[in-house]
C-alpha positions as CSV (number, residue, x, y, z in Angstrom):
1,M,-46.1,190.0,99.0
2,D,-43.2,190.9,101.6
3,T,-39.5,189.3,100.8
4,S,-39.1,187.8,103.9
5,V,-42.7,185.9,104.1
6,S,-41.9,185.0,100.8
7,R,-38.7,183.2,102.1
8,V,-40.6,181.6,104.9
9,F,-43.2,180.0,102.5
10,G,-40.6,178.7,100.0
11,V,-39.2,177.1,103.2
12,L,-42.4,175.7,103.8
13,R,-43.3,174.5,100.3
14,G,-40.3,172.3,100.4
15,V,-41.3,170.9,103.5
16,I,-44.8,170.1,103.1
17,G,-44.8,169.9,99.7
18,K,-47.8,168.9,97.7
19,M,-49.9,167.2,100.9
20,I,-50.4,170.3,102.3
21,P,-54.4,170.4,103.3
22,G,-56.0,173.5,103.3
23,P,-56.7,174.1,107.2
24,L,-53.2,173.3,107.6
25,F,-52.5,176.3,105.0
26,L,-53.9,178.5,106.6
27,A,-52.1,178.2,109.9
28,V,-49.0,178.0,107.8
29,A,-50.0,181.5,106.4
30,V,-50.3,182.8,109.8
31,S,-47.2,181.1,111.4
32,A,-45.4,182.8,108.4
33,S,-46.4,186.3,109.1
34,A,-45.6,185.7,113.1
35,Q,-42.0,184.7,112.0
36,T,-41.7,188.1,110.2
37,G,-41.8,189.6,113.1
38,Y,-44.8,191.9,111.8
39,R,-47.3,193.8,114.0
40,A,-50.1,195.6,111.7
41,P,-50.3,199.5,112.6
42,R,-53.3,200.8,114.6
43,T,-56.1,203.2,113.5
44,A,-57.0,205.6,115.9
45,D,-59.4,203.8,117.9
46,G,-56.7,200.7,118.2
47,Q,-58.3,198.2,115.4
48,P,-55.2,196.6,113.3
49,D,-55.3,199.0,110.1
50,L,-56.3,197.1,107.5
51,Q,-56.9,200.3,105.4
52,G,-56.4,201.3,101.7
53,I,-56.5,200.0,98.5
54,W,-55.9,196.5,98.0
55,T,-55.4,194.4,94.7
56,N,-56.0,190.8,93.8
57,A,-55.4,190.3,90.1
58,T,-53.6,186.6,89.7
59,L,-52.8,184.1,86.8
60,T,-53.5,181.8,89.5
61,P,-57.2,179.8,88.8
62,L,-59.8,179.7,91.6
63,E,-60.0,175.8,91.1
64,R,-57.1,173.4,90.7
65,P,-56.8,172.0,86.8
66,A,-57.5,168.7,86.9
67,A,-54.4,167.5,85.3
68,M,-52.5,168.7,88.4
69,K,-54.4,166.4,90.5
70,D,-52.4,166.6,94.1
71,K,-50.2,169.1,93.0
72,A,-50.8,172.3,95.4
73,F,-47.6,173.9,94.6
74,L,-45.4,175.3,91.1
75,T,-42.3,175.1,91.1
76,E,-40.5,178.2,90.5
77,E,-39.6,177.3,87.0
78,E,-43.2,176.0,86.0
79,A,-44.5,179.4,87.3
80,A,-42.0,181.1,85.1
81,A,-43.3,179.1,82.4
82,I,-46.8,180.1,82.9
83,E,-46.3,183.4,82.8
84,K,-44.0,183.8,79.6
85,R,-46.5,181.5,77.8
86,T,-49.4,183.9,79.6
87,A,-47.6,187.2,78.6
88,E,-46.7,185.6,74.8
89,N,-50.2,184.5,74.2
90,R,-51.7,188.1,75.5
91,A,-49.4,189.8,72.5
92,A,-50.5,187.4,69.9
93,T,-54.2,188.1,70.7
94,D,-54.1,191.8,70.8
95,K,-53.0,191.5,67.2
96,M,-55.9,190.1,66.4
97,G,-58.3,192.7,66.6
98,P,-61.0,194.0,69.1
99,L,-61.5,191.7,72.6
100,A,-64.8,191.3,74.2
101,S,-66.7,193.7,76.1
102,G,-66.2,196.5,73.6
103,S,-62.1,196.4,74.7
104,Y,-59.5,197.3,71.5
105,N,-57.1,194.9,73.3
106,R,-55.3,193.6,76.4
107,A,-55.0,197.4,77.8
108,W,-58.3,197.2,79.0
109,Y,-57.8,194.4,81.6
110,D,-56.4,194.1,84.7
111,D,-56.3,190.5,85.1
112,G,-52.8,189.8,86.3
113,T,-49.2,188.9,85.2
114,R,-48.1,186.4,87.7
115,V,-49.2,183.6,89.7
116,L,-49.3,184.0,93.6
117,A,-46.3,184.8,95.3
118,T,-47.0,181.5,97.5
119,R,-47.2,179.7,93.8
120,Q,-50.5,177.3,95.4
121,T,-51.8,175.9,92.4
122,S,-55.3,177.0,92.9
123,L,-57.4,179.7,95.0
124,V,-59.0,177.0,96.7
125,V,-56.9,175.2,99.9
126,D,-59.3,172.9,100.9
127,P,-60.5,170.8,100.0
128,P,-57.0,169.5,99.4
129,D,-57.4,168.7,95.7
130,G,-58.3,172.3,95.5
131,R,-61.7,171.5,93.9
132,V,-64.8,172.6,95.0
133,P,-67.0,169.9,95.9
134,V,-70.2,171.1,94.1
135,R,-73.3,168.8,94.3
136,P,-74.3,167.4,90.8
137,S,-77.8,169.3,91.4
138,A,-76.1,172.6,91.7
139,E,-74.3,172.0,88.6
140,A,-77.6,170.8,86.7
141,R,-78.6,174.6,87.6
142,R,-75.9,176.3,86.2
143,D,-76.4,174.4,83.0
144,D,-79.6,175.1,82.7
145,Y,-79.1,178.6,83.2
146,A,-76.6,179.0,80.6
147,V,-78.7,177.4,77.8
148,R,-81.9,179.5,79.0
149,N,-79.7,182.9,79.4
150,A,-81.4,184.5,76.4
151,D,-84.7,183.4,77.7
152,S,-85.5,186.1,80.6
153,Y,-83.4,188.2,82.4
154,E,-83.7,185.7,85.3
155,F,-81.4,183.4,84.0
156,M,-79.0,185.9,83.7
157,S,-75.8,186.5,86.1
158,P,-76.5,189.1,88.9
159,W,-73.4,191.2,87.7
160,D,-75.0,191.3,83.8
161,R,-78.1,192.4,85.3
162,C,-75.3,194.8,87.3
163,I,-77.0,193.9,90.3
164,T,-73.9,192.6,92.1
165,R,-71.0,190.0,92.7
166,G,-72.0,188.7,95.6
167,V,-70.3,187.8,98.6
168,P,-67.8,185.9,98.7
169,G,-67.9,186.6,94.9
170,S,-67.0,190.5,95.2
171,M,-63.2,189.3,96.6
172,F,-62.3,186.8,94.1
173,P,-60.2,188.0,91.0
174,A,-61.8,188.8,87.6
175,G,-61.0,190.3,84.2
176,Y,-60.9,193.8,85.0
177,N,-61.4,196.1,88.2
178,N,-59.6,194.1,91.0
179,A,-59.7,196.6,93.4
180,C,-61.3,197.0,96.8
181,Q,-60.7,199.7,99.2
182,I,-61.1,199.0,103.1
183,I,-62.1,201.8,104.9
184,Q,-62.3,201.2,108.7
185,T,-63.9,203.5,111.4
186,P,-65.2,203.2,114.9
187,G,-67.3,200.4,115.0
188,Y,-67.3,199.4,111.6
189,V,-65.0,198.4,108.8
190,T,-66.7,199.2,104.9
191,I,-65.1,197.5,102.0
192,H,-65.6,199.3,98.7
193,Y,-65.7,197.4,95.6
194,E,-64.6,199.3,92.1
195,M,-66.9,196.4,90.3
196,I,-70.3,197.5,90.4
197,H,-69.6,200.1,93.0
198,D,-70.8,197.8,95.9
199,A,-70.2,198.5,99.1
200,R,-70.1,196.4,102.5
201,I,-70.6,198.0,105.8
202,I,-69.4,195.5,108.4
203,P,-70.6,195.9,111.9
204,L,-68.1,195.2,114.8
205,D,-70.7,195.4,117.7
206,N,-72.3,191.6,117.3
207,R,-75.7,193.1,117.2
208,P,-78.4,191.0,116.6
209,R,-79.4,190.0,113.3
210,S,-82.4,190.4,111.1
211,K,-85.2,187.6,111.5
212,R,-86.9,188.6,108.2
213,M,-84.4,190.6,105.8
214,R,-82.7,188.4,103.1
215,T,-80.3,190.1,100.8
216,W,-77.8,189.7,97.8
217,M,-74.8,190.3,99.8
218,G,-76.1,188.5,103.2
219,E,-75.7,190.1,106.4
220,P,-72.3,190.6,107.9
221,R,-71.0,190.5,111.6
222,G,-67.4,191.3,112.2
223,R,-65.1,190.9,115.2
224,W,-61.3,191.0,115.9
225,D,-59.1,187.7,116.8
226,G,-56.1,189.0,117.3
227,D,-54.8,191.1,114.3
228,T,-57.5,189.1,112.2
229,L,-60.9,190.2,111.4
230,I,-63.0,187.7,111.1
231,V,-66.2,188.5,108.8
232,E,-69.4,186.2,109.3
233,T,-71.6,186.5,106.6
234,T,-75.3,185.0,106.5
235,N,-79.0,185.9,105.8
236,Y,-78.6,185.3,102.0
237,N,-81.3,185.7,99.9
238,N,-82.6,182.2,97.7
239,I,-81.2,183.7,94.2
240,G,-77.3,184.2,93.7
241,W,-74.9,183.0,92.1
242,I,-71.4,182.1,94.8
243,T,-69.5,183.6,91.6
244,T,-70.3,185.2,88.5
245,S,-67.0,185.9,86.6
246,A,-65.8,183.6,83.9
247,A,-62.5,183.5,85.6
248,S,-63.7,181.4,88.0
249,A,-64.6,178.7,85.4
250,R,-67.2,176.0,86.3
251,I,-68.0,177.4,89.1
252,K,-69.5,180.5,87.7
253,G,-73.4,180.2,87.8
254,I,-73.6,177.9,90.7
255,P,-76.3,179.2,92.8
256,H,-76.6,179.7,96.5
257,T,-79.7,179.2,98.8
258,D,-80.7,181.2,101.8
259,Q,-78.6,178.8,103.9
260,L,-75.6,180.0,103.2
261,R,-72.7,180.6,105.8
262,V,-69.8,182.6,104.5
263,V,-66.4,183.3,106.9
264,E,-63.9,185.6,106.0
265,R,-60.5,186.3,107.5
266,F,-57.9,189.3,106.9
267,T,-54.8,189.1,108.2
268,R,-52.1,192.0,107.8
269,V,-48.9,190.4,107.1
270,S,-46.8,192.9,106.2
271,K,-47.3,196.7,104.8
272,D,-48.2,195.4,101.5
273,V,-49.9,192.3,102.2
274,I,-53.3,191.1,103.7
275,N,-53.6,187.2,103.9
276,Y,-57.4,186.8,103.1
277,S,-59.5,183.5,103.3
278,A,-63.0,182.7,103.0
279,T,-65.0,179.4,103.9
280,I,-68.5,178.9,102.3
281,D,-70.9,176.4,103.5
282,D,-74.0,175.8,101.8
283,P,-75.4,172.0,102.2
284,E,-77.7,172.2,99.3
285,I,-74.8,173.1,97.0
286,Y,-72.1,171.6,98.4
287,T,-71.1,168.1,99.8
288,R,-68.9,169.9,102.5
289,P,-67.6,173.6,103.4
290,W,-64.5,174.6,101.3
291,T,-62.2,177.3,101.7
292,I,-60.2,179.9,99.3
293,S,-57.2,181.5,100.2
294,F,-55.1,184.7,98.5
295,P,-53.0,187.7,99.1
296,L,-54.5,190.9,98.8
297,T,-52.1,193.7,97.6
298,A,-51.7,197.1,98.3
299,D,-51.6,199.1,95.5
300,P,-51.3,203.0,96.8
301,D,-51.4,204.2,93.2
302,Y,-54.3,202.7,91.8
303,R,-57.4,204.5,90.8
304,M,-60.8,203.0,91.6
305,F,-62.8,204.8,88.4
306,E,-66.7,205.0,88.5
307,Y,-68.1,201.6,87.3
308,A,-71.3,202.4,84.9
309,C,-72.3,198.7,84.2
310,H,-73.5,199.3,80.7
311,E,-74.6,202.8,80.7
312,G,-78.0,201.9,81.8
313,N,-77.7,198.2,81.2
314,Y,-79.0,198.5,77.5
315,A,-76.8,195.0,76.8
316,I,-79.9,193.0,78.6
317,E,-82.3,194.4,76.7
318,N,-80.4,194.1,73.4
319,I,-79.8,190.2,74.2
320,L,-83.4,189.5,74.9
321,R,-84.3,191.6,71.8
322,G,-81.2,189.6,69.4
323,A,-83.0,186.4,71.2
324,R,-86.3,186.9,70.1
325,A,-85.3,187.9,66.6
326,L,-83.6,184.7,66.2
327,E,-86.8,183.1,67.0
328,K,-89.2,184.9,64.4
329,K,-86.2,184.3,62.0
330,S,-86.4,180.5,62.6
331,Q,-90.5,180.5,62.3
């Protein structure tokens, strides 16, 4: 994060402390950028320029750990201790042999080495406790799918099936491939994700939405509010997951319905930082809307490679074959 922005956040943390609620947290982020006097550069057609390759890798968890209760921010010492402990654990893990996903060591992962510069204790900033307000019925569906994972491909993650990580799931940090490229053309913003090679094309002209189409990533519409790009996405199908990565802990596998509505905000607050937030509303799944917020960091040296996704996705077939073989053996 830009040094001056970080200093402002530091002062605000000391004043507001652990009681800062989610909506106020977002207002603070905008206020912090305003105090630096930063104004985003413009594209040829006058849009605030968000273009570039941005990464979101972080040690900060999606939800606040239950043990932290109402603690919204880490101290500088606590953040340093988490980073040190993680580095030591990873070094020890590397000595134990190959890791998951066919990798040999941590070099194959890019899940971050630092907590967020804001030192917030979770990516979720609203509700104030940093926890996603999931309905028990949604958790039951998640647990049922987990138990039946090898029964059929239909119970597997859309990511495992090489379909998509969804929206806003594609924006959430994962174990690797934590980069996206933003491209702007007159009337459109496109977000190209390294993971699964997904691309979202976001019209900015408020055209009517489809009355029949329902898709995995929904149907987005964007507009500018000053220097902030606001993207509202609806028209989802009824078979996706809100997030598919193990980094999302208990939220992995929570379903979404065709009533899902996601409102994202992208605000460039310095040369190297875009403040990102998403408010998720799905009344059948959550007891109230919730908001996630974190910075996207520019990395001009990052190279996005093709994501072949299992090279034919033999893993799905092998998982199902293995499960049938175990069933046969147990008979």
